[in-house]
ZAROKOL-669773 format. One record per residue (C-alpha): residue in one letter; residue number from 1; x, y, z negated. Coordinates in steps of 0.001 Angstrom, whole numbers, padded with zeros to 6 digits. Last residue first. Layout:
<torkes>
 code pos       u       v       w
    A NUM       X       Y       Z
...
</torkes>
This chain:
<torkes>
 code pos       u       v       w
    D 518 -058142  154342  189856
    E 517 -054631  155815  190002
    L 516 -053446  154177  186790
    Y 515 -055079  150847  187660
    A 514 -053610  150574  191153
    K 513 -050224  151738  189889
    A 512 -050206  149059  187179
    N 511 -050910  146375  189763
    N 510 -048087  147690  191958
    L 509 -045808  147650  188914
    G 508 -046615  143985  188274
    N 507 -046104  143016  191896
    Q 506 -042737  144761  191902
    L 505 -041604  142905  188791
    Y 504 -042681  139537  190197
    K 503 -041123  140284  193596
    K 502 -037797  141072  191878
    L 501 -038109  137922  189764
    F 500 -038641  135449  192600
    L 499 -036007  135102  195305
    S 498 -033324  137624  194258
    L 497 -033603  137158  190511
    F 496 -033993  133370  190634
    L 495 -031081  132967  193024
    K 494 -028757  134987  190795
    L 493 -030101  133187  187734
    F 492 -029150  129793  189160
    L 491 -025663  130893  190198
    K 490 -024930  132610  186870
    A 489 -026247  129664  184859
    F 488 -023944  127318  186743
    V 487 -021006  129651  186154
    N 486 -021624  129822  182412
    K 485 -023735  131391  179663
    Y 484 -025419  134240  181513
    T 483 -026513  137754  180520
    F 482 -029633  138885  182294
    T 481 -030843  142408  183087
    Y 480 -034247  143624  184275
    V 479 -034709  147231  185411
    W 478 -038236  148577  185771
    S 477 -038542  152022  187342
    I 476 -041769  154011  187039
    R 475 -041788  157187  189136
    T 474 -044309  159732  187957
    Q 473 -045746  162470  190149
    D 472 -045008  166201  190166
    D 471 -042621  165782  193135
    V 470 -040740  163037  191314
    T 469 -040878  163022  187522
    D 468 -039107  160049  185975
    F 467 -040303  157237  183695
    W 466 -037720  154521  183047
    M 465 -038549  151074  181675
    Q 464 -035622  148887  180698
    G 463 -035692  145152  180125
    F 462 -032922  143079  178641
    A 461 -031919  139424  178547
    K 460 -030243  137406  175815
    D 459 -028651  134050  175149
    T 458 -028873  132934  178754
    L 457 -028989  129807  180872
    K 456 -029979  126986  178469
    R 455 -032562  129234  176768
    F 454 -034011  129828  180231
    F 453 -035395  126285  180399
    D 452 -038257  127170  178032
    S 451 -038925  128666  174608
    F 450 -036773  131767  175062
    K 449 -035813  133156  171649
    T 448 -034436  136497  172837
    I 447 -035364  139465  175016
    Q 446 -033911  142906  174331
    Y 445 -035953  146028  174843
    A 444 -035512  149434  176437
    Y 443 -037716  152526  176490
    H 442 -037752  155627  178614
    S 441 -039514  158949  179173
    F 440 -042950  159070  177535
    R 439 -041399  158363  174111
    H 438 -037655  157884  174187
    V 437 -037383  154468  172539
    S 436 -034302  152241  172466
    I 435 -033784  148749  171061
    L 434 -037375  147489  171167
    E 433 -037492  143765  170443
    E 432 -039031  141190  172801
    E 431 -039559  137527  171907
    L 430 -040193  134812  174480
    K 429 -042795  132182  175267
    G 428 -043458  129764  178118
    G 427 -046889  128114  178181
    D 426 -047233  128238  181974
    G 425 -049565  131247  181788
    R 424 -046999  133294  179892
    E 423 -046835  134099  176172
    I 422 -045037  137235  174921
    W 421 -044235  137619  171233
    R 420 -043654  141157  169939
    K 419 -041009  143096  168028
    D 418 -040587  146619  166629
    G 417 -036955  147514  165884
    V 416 -037059  150921  167552
    K 415 -040566  152343  167616
    K 414 -043822  151720  169470
    Y 413 -044358  147957  169433
    D 412 -047392  148215  167146
    A 411 -046033  147375  163685
    Q 410 -044418  143971  163207
    L 409 -044688  140664  165038
    S 408 -047120  142015  167600
    K 407 -048786  139286  169670
    V 406 -049208  139378  173438
    N 405 -051167  136789  175420
    I 404 -051756  135799  179031
    V 403 -048657  137200  180723
    G 402 -048164  136190  184351
    Y 401 -046504  133084  185704
    V 400 -043491  133130  187985
    P 399 -043851  130598  190819
    G 398 -045127  133206  193276
    A 397 -046524  136242  191455
    K 396 -048614  135683  188333
    L 395 -049873  138861  186660
    L 394 -048190  141646  184676
    W 393 -051027  144171  185094
    N 392 -053888  143105  182810
    P 391 -051790  140920  180488
    L 390 -049711  144019  179504
    E 389 -052733  146211  178704
    K 388 -053266  145267  175037
    N 387 -049585  145306  174121
    S 386 -049305  148815  175597
    S 385 -045922  149907  176948
    I 384 -047054  150229  180586
    Y 383 -050282  152074  179733
    L 382 -048782  154538  177255
    Y 381 -045827  155286  179544
    A 380 -047968  155877  182639
    K 379 -050328  158253  180794
    E 378 -047444  160178  179236
    K 377 -045536  160380  182517
    S 376 -048547  162022  184146
    C 375 -050394  160464  187075
    N 374 -049967  159905  190794
    V 373 -047785  156825  190540
    I 372 -044476  156159  192246
    V 371 -043314  152538  192053
    E 370 -040077  150818  191134
    A 369 -038426  147431  191004
    A 368 -035115  146228  189616
    T 367 -032657  143348  189492
    Q 366 -029613  142651  187373
    L 365 -027041  139994  186648
    I 364 -024570  140593  183850
    K 363 -020918  140063  183025
    K 362 -020395  143758  182330
    S 361 -022787  146682  181750
    P 360 -024482  145573  178541
    V 359 -027853  146987  177430
    Q 358 -027261  148387  173971
    Q 357 -027493  146877  170484
    D 356 -026450  149555  167999
    I 355 -029989  150838  167564
    S 354 -031891  153588  169319
    N 353 -034425  156367  168762
    K 352 -033503  157996  165479
    H 351 -032295  161205  167173
    F 350 -035528  163080  167770
    P 349 -034739  166429  169354
    H 348 -037293  169255  169015
    V 347 -038692  169986  172446
    I 346 -038607  173444  174048
    D 345 -041907  174976  175094
    K 344 -041900  178106  172922
    L 343 -038300  179003  173775
    F 342 -039003  182184  175748
    D 341 -041814  183179  173361
    P 340 -040204  186435  172179
    S 339 -039423  187404  175799
    D 338 -036343  187905  177939
    K 337 -036770  188980  181515
    P 336 -036053  187165  184769
    E 335 -034347  189067  187607
    I 334 -036441  189289  190768
    V 333 -035362  189356  194402
    P 332 -038687  189487  196230
    L 331 -039782  186562  198399
    K 330 -040551  186492  202104
    N 329 -038453  183320  202545
    K 328 -036311  185002  205205
    D 327 -036145  188173  203078
    H 326 -035095  186130  200030
    R 325 -032335  184383  201937
    F 324 -030963  187567  203557
    K 323 -031111  189417  200218
    S 322 -029136  186635  198518
    M 321 -026732  186471  201457
    V 320 -026002  190201  201384
    E 319 -025370  190410  197654
    Y 318 -023363  187183  197476
    V 317 -021153  188107  200445
    R 316 -020360  191660  199366
    K 315 -019519  190838  195752
    R 314 -017899  187532  196713
    V 313 -015260  189419  198707
    R 312 -014142  191292  195592
    N 311 -014274  188074  193577
    F 310 -011980  186307  196030
    S 309 -009627  189313  196171
    G 308 -009091  189435  192426
    L 307 -011033  190613  189377
    P 306 -014655  190392  188253
    R 305 -015704  193105  185750
    H 304 -016478  191710  182293
    A 303 -016372  195022  180394
    P 302 -018244  196589  183322
    L 301 -021325  194580  182253
    T 300 -022264  191978  184787
    H 299 -024169  191153  187931
    W 298 -020849  191095  189755
    P 297 -020462  187348  189187
    N 296 -023709  186935  191164
    F 295 -026590  184551  190486
    S 294 -029911  184677  192320
    L 293 -033017  182753  191277
    N 292 -035307  181344  193987
    D 291 -034046  177763  193695
    G 290 -034500  177866  189930
    F 289 -038112  179046  190202
    E 288 -038837  176411  192853
    I 287 -037543  173691  190529
    Q 286 -039644  175191  187730
    A 285 -042842  175017  189796
    N 284 -042090  171537  191145
    S 283 -041820  170226  187598
    D 282 -038420  168932  186487
    F 281 -037771  171121  183433
    V 280 -039025  169229  180385
    Q 279 -037060  170275  177326
    A 278 -034346  169476  174789
    Y 277 -032260  172627  174587
    V 276 -029068  173502  176401
    T 275 -026860  175106  173764
    L 274 -023974  177315  174925
    T 273 -021601  178094  172060
    A 272 -019508  181261  172006
    L 271 -016057  182859  171802
    K 270 -013663  179908  171731
    I 269 -010070  180757  172602
    Y 268 -008242  178567  175125
    Q 267 -004452  178821  175035
    S 266 -002360  180186  177894
    T 265 -001390  177978  180826
    W 264 -003257  179537  183731
    P 263 -003702  177251  186701
    V 262 -002413  178493  190082
    T 261 -004752  177909  193023
    P 260 -006601  181119  192085
    D 259 -003942  183381  193643
    E 258 -004843  187094  193268
    I 257 -004805  187459  189484
    P 256 -001564  185550  188972
    M 255 -000742  183519  185869
    A 254  003011  182853  186101
    E 253  003749  186344  187435
    A 252  001357  188427  185336
    D 251  002166  186518  182146
    T 250 -000310  186521  179255
    Q 249 -003570  186269  181219
    F 248 -006064  185331  178541
    Q 247 -008109  182128  178506
    V 246 -011698  182529  177397
    Y 245 -013761  179723  175935
    F 244 -017427  178692  175833
    D 243 -018063  175460  173886
    F 242 -020890  173429  175409
    K 241 -023841  171868  173607
    A 240 -026483  169393  174712
    E 239 -029990  168876  173319
    N 238 -031698  165499  173176
    D 237 -035334  164463  173489
    Y 236 -036211  164820  177160
    L 235 -032890  166540  177776
    T 234 -031013  163317  178476
    Q 233 -033695  161798  180714
    A 232 -034009  165063  182653
    L 231 -030247  165354  183234
    N 230 -030080  161692  184246
    Y 229 -032972  162135  186687
    R 228 -031493  165338  188155
    L 227 -028064  163734  188530
    Y 226 -029672  160628  190062
    N 225 -030982  162535  193067
    Y 224 -030129  160041  195846
    D 223 -030418  157218  193319
    T 222 -027342  155079  192626
    T 221 -025751  156358  189426
    N 220 -028342  155027  187003
    E 219 -030375  155988  183930
    V 218 -027448  157763  182296
    V 217 -028327  159357  178957
    I 216 -025772  161614  177248
    K 215 -025778  162180  173494
    N 214 -023585  165217  172942
    D 213 -021167  164875  170016
    P 212 -018076  165253  172222
    S 211 -019287  168808  172959
    P 210 -019055  169787  176600
    R 209 -016285  172275  177528
    L 208 -016993  175520  179351
    H 207 -014058  177670  180505
    Y 206 -013759  181310  181488
    K 205 -010722  183160  182879
    V 204 -009353  186276  181268
    A 203 -007813  189641  182110
    Q 202 -006707  192530  179880
    D 201 -004965  195762  180906
    V 200 -008073  197260  182495
    T 199 -009955  197205  179173
    G 198 -012831  195049  177975
    F 197 -011924  191623  179296
    Q 196 -011547  191861  183047
    Y 195 -012334  188698  184925
    P 194 -010295  186001  186651
    Q 193 -011418  183298  189145
    T 192 -011348  179528  188549
    S 191 -014494  180063  186359
    W 190 -014030  176629  184801
    Y 189 -016405  173731  184009
    P 188 -016158  170608  181860
    I 187 -018181  167413  182520
    N 186 -020935  165407  180780
    L 185 -023920  167728  180910
    P 184 -024014  167508  184717
    N 183 -024517  163714  184380
    D 182 -022854  160779  186148
    C 181 -020224  162771  188058
    A 180 -017718  161980  190786
    I 179 -015340  164808  191573
    K 178 -014311  167043  194437
    K 177 -011023  168874  193996
    V 176 -010202  170664  197250
    R 175 -006437  171219  196934
    M 174 -005581  168628  199580
    L 173 -007722  170482  202110
    T 172 -005756  173683  201590
    P 171 -002408  171878  201811
    L 170 -003534  170104  205023
    H 169 -004360  173282  206941
    L 168 -000932  173592  208552
    P 167 -001296  170005  209776
    N 166 -003999  171093  212273
    L 165 -006208  168071  212916
    L 164 -008905  169154  210450
    Y 163 -009125  172629  211981
    L 162 -009282  171229  215502
    L 161 -012076  168914  214407
    F 160 -014223  171788  213078
    K 159 -013668  173895  216198
    I 158 -014613  170884  218346
    K 157 -017766  170319  216297
    S 156 -018974  173777  217347
    A 155 -021900  175150  215323
    S 154 -019309  176690  213011
    T 153 -019763  176678  209250
    F 152 -016860  174313  208534
    A 151 -014452  175934  210982
    A 150 -015117  179547  209998
    L 149 -015161  178452  206365
    L 148 -011633  177068  206559
    T 147 -010208  180164  208263
    N 146 -012084  182391  205812
    L 145 -010574  180570  202844
    E 144 -007033  181022  204160
    K 143 -007736  184706  204763
    I 142 -009226  184968  201272
    T 141 -005920  183732  199890
    K 140 -004639  180698  197988
    A 139 -007593  178470  198888
    F 138 -008512  175367  196831
    F 137 -009644  177016  193583
    T 136 -008356  175967  190168
    E 135 -009814  174439  187022
    S 134 -012377  172495  189003
    S 133 -015941  171632  187982
    M 132 -017371  175090  188647
    L 131 -018263  178272  186767
    L 130 -020485  181314  187262
    F 129 -021377  183721  184419
    D 128 -024250  186180  184917
    Q 127 -025575  188979  182673
    T 126 -029200  190094  182412
    E 125 -030912  193248  181160
    L 124 -031545  195014  184458
    F 123 -030343  198616  184308
    H 122 -027803  198763  187107
    E 121 -029391  196090  189289
    D 120 -029483  197676  192727
    N 119 -025966  199120  192471
    L 118 -024332  196018  190972
    I 117 -022015  196963  188077
    K 116 -024401  196616  185154
    E 115 -025526  199335  182740
    G 114 -026182  198254  179166
    P 113 -028490  195858  177371
    V 112 -028244  192056  177676
    G 111 -031686  190609  176923
    L 110 -031204  187500  179012
    L 109 -027984  185632  179810
    K 108 -027853  183985  183226
    I 107 -025521  180985  183402
    A 106 -024512  179254  186635
    I 105 -023048  175742  186550
    G 104 -021423  174046  189513
    R 103 -020244  170654  190680
    I 102 -017673  170335  193477
    D 101 -018506  167093  195232
    K 100 -017866  163369  195289
    K  99 -020694  161514  196957
    K  98 -022941  159592  194564
    D  97 -025208  162644  194294
    K  96 -026653  162013  197725
    Q  95 -026354  164956  200078
    T  94 -027669  168491  200439
    E  93 -025779  170422  203082
    T  92 -023766  173371  201782
    N  91 -021847  171288  199222
    G  90 -021386  172717  195741
    N  89 -023702  170456  193741
    S  88 -025835  172225  191142
    F  87 -026721  172984  187517
    R  86 -028635  176225  186777
    V  85 -028741  177679  183257
    W  84 -031283  180279  182113
    A  83 -030354  182061  178913
    N  82 -031554  183332  175538
    Y  81 -028839  185303  173813
    K  80 -027702  184654  170230
    R  79 -026030  187477  168370
    P  78 -022868  188206  166450
    A  77 -022835  191871  165303
    G  76 -021212  194168  167805
    A  75 -019433  193065  170954
    F  74 -019421  189540  172469
    V  73 -021642  190540  175416
    G  72 -019060  193209  176285
    V  71 -016035  192967  173999
    K  70 -015671  191922  170383
    F  69 -012551  189811  171011
    D  68 -010039  192332  169643
    D  67 -012265  192862  166580
    P  66 -011634  189291  165423
    L  65 -014718  187081  165787
    N  64 -016441  186356  162477
    P  63 -019454  184578  163953
    E  62 -019160  182980  167390
    V  61 -021563  184346  169988
    A  60 -024553  182097  170605
    F  59 -025628  181492  174195
    S  58 -029054  179845  174193
    A  57 -030551  177526  176782
    K  56 -033476  176997  179117
    V  55 -032998  174860  182190
    C  54 -032744  175099  185961
    G  53 -032163  171572  187209
    H  52 -030222  169385  189594
    M  51 -029939  172044  192291
    K  50 -028623  171234  195743
    T  49 -027406  174341  197545
    H  48 -024295  175177  195600
    V  47 -023278  177025  198769
    Q  46 -025338  178609  201569
    R  45 -028384  178843  199331
    L  44 -031711  177551  200610
    M  43 -033933  178811  203416
    K  42 -037488  177473  203445
    K  41 -038333  175831  206729
    D  40 -038493  176391  210482
    K  39 -034978  177608  211285
    Y  38 -033383  176446  208059
    M  37 -030080  174961  209263
    R  36 -029572  177240  212258
    T  35 -030344  180409  210280
    V  34 -028201  179041  207440
    Q  33 -025173  178809  209755
    A  32 -025589  182135  211550
    E  31 -026011  184012  208272
    F  30 -022974  182269  206808
    E  29 -020739  183106  209763
    N  28 -021851  186758  209851
    V  27 -021382  187138  206086
    M  26 -017951  185528  206265
    Q  25 -016821  187817  209095
    T  24 -017981  190903  207167
    A  23 -016080  189776  204065
    I  22 -012965  189184  206188
    T  21 -013123  192687  207639
    D  20 -013651  194247  204208
    E  19 -010694  192320  202766
    D  18 -008236  193135  205573
    A  17 -006169  195808  203828
    T  16 -005150  193724  200839
    V  15 -005947  194734  197258
    Y  14 -003560  193890  194438
    E  13 -005361  193750  191093
    R  12 -003723  194487  187737
    G  11 -004909  192679  184582
    I  10 -001382  192148  183261
    K   9  001178  193931  185418
    K   8  003150  192898  188460
    E   7  006406  194692  189220
    S   6  008449  191951  187611
    V   5  011931  192989  186560
    M   4  014935  191113  187915
    V   3  018031  191972  185856
    S   2  021159  193337  187535
    M   1  024600  192324  186324
</torkes>
């Protein structure tokens, strides 16, 4: 009886004859597409175009790694690398974050000595890792990928439709795993493609898993750029950690190098911790910096050499497209350098900023108003939250009376648990208690002890003030939430919110804007 013996070997690549031709076709298609898209404006990336933030982080190698794992950036004594991390959506055309998409993370380690693979970057001390929000890739071969890209990048809508209508392409389309996301810090990422690990007979894939201890802030999931706002709100006074794992190829047949649609089933082994620090990153200058950065899986130590046909094609495509983009924008391709003061502007997290009472998400009625003010977040926050200033901007609008008096019940209404009495022009009173405080970024309060008709409709209402950076200005968003006691209360409050309260909130913010910009 004959025994079938696999000819495939661990870590071995299998090169096809048409790879160079396909890479050339992809470059031509991409260049034509981005030239059309960015004819008279700054050229952005062809994929992972929309950036949510480029942030500072550290990549700390695990202590006491076994010698077998001390490879490349993990070799020698355990060390902590400074890093830039870019979060993005995968789609070529920027779109609202609510749409499902492939989400990406690109990590650039700084201060990595040793010769790199890319010809033009041999002695630059950076190392790139690229991962996405799907464990597997959607195309089995580069030919299959090229067929899809040729249709999706074409200027011809007919070519695109013909691709979609061809049933032979359905399996590829079905494997595209786009996901919804409320915060880029809240999801896992995978490399999908394999990489050498030290020697030619070892291959791994990479995986990033967010820590369950991360405190994630979600302002909303409706804004066009809510992922940037939620990322900024979270990092304003919280840090976020990810565990970095490798997954070894242990079976060359069951875990192929050349077919990234097949998930590997070996165990995950933690080699490092990625810490994204608390920081402010959403200035126009830092957004431009992140958009101008280049990431390439081949910008790496030889110990982490990319493997497989997709990575081999990426080498040519990424190099050419990065140069094409930078030349069009008349910008040099520059790799950032490490420095002793790299982390000088990070924020030290402050965790005692909320209590158990949170704004509910069910059985509520809600309305909101917003305004963009040409001032700093600090100035806007201090004015809006001030007891003294509240009667100056929250004025009567329609039948809703403005504030005429504010009295602190304890402290100065600056920290969690502080309370104040609010008196309106019609004699109505209510009590506000701070339940969440993120200074200069966000605060929330609960409203109780209504002295008027509202006590028959609700036991508690909530206000939230969000301060976001938009184009180096400050957006103030005021979200007002009511619980309701019964169906009658729900109907009355629904009318009140839509007919009167929304205008009242907007009028107040408009008044605040006028003062802040005066």
